[in-house]
N, C-alpha and C positions, 0 to 999 in steps of 0.2 A: 049336747053341744057338738056340732061336727068337728072332724079333724080338718083343720083348715092349714094349708101350706102357703105361708106368706112369702112374698117376693121382698127384695130390699126396697126400703122407703124411697120414695120420689119426692124431692123437696123443691118447690117452686120459689119465686121470689117472696121475701116476707116471711120465710120459714113455714109456709104451709106445707107440711109433710103429711103424705099419706101413703098407704100400702094396699096392694091388691093381692088377693089370694085365691086359691081354687081348692075344692075338695075332690074326693074320688068319684062324686056322682056328676061332676060337670058344672057345678054352680060357681059363680064368681062372687068374691066379696071385696069390699073396699072398707077401709078404716083410716082414722087419723092415727099417725104413728104414736105409739104409746098407749093407745086406747083400743087395742085389738079385740078386747072383750065386747066392744060396742061397735057393731058393723052394720052395714047394709049388704044385702044380698040380692042378686038378680042373675040373670043369664051372663055368661062371659061375654056374649056379643054386646048386650046393653051396657055393661061395665067398660068394655073396651072403648065403646063410642064416648062414653062419658070422659074417660082418661084422655083420649085424643083431643076433646074440646078443651080440657083443662090445660094440657100440655100447650095448646095452641094460644092459651092465654084468654080464651072465651068465657071460662067459667071459674077462674081461679077465686073469685069473691065467695063462691059457695062453700069452700072449706074452711 
């Protein structure tokens, strides 16, 4: 398992909380808060775009 450096949780309306993280190799990670051992990984750019859409209210139902 890679060493993941998690940021503080972001919580949207309805308590949909998630965290994003990175590792030393430049990979990006996203997880539901409290379940950081179960995560998705992709490039930082791909996850950054996903987070922007979620924060804009376009994909909140996915979490």
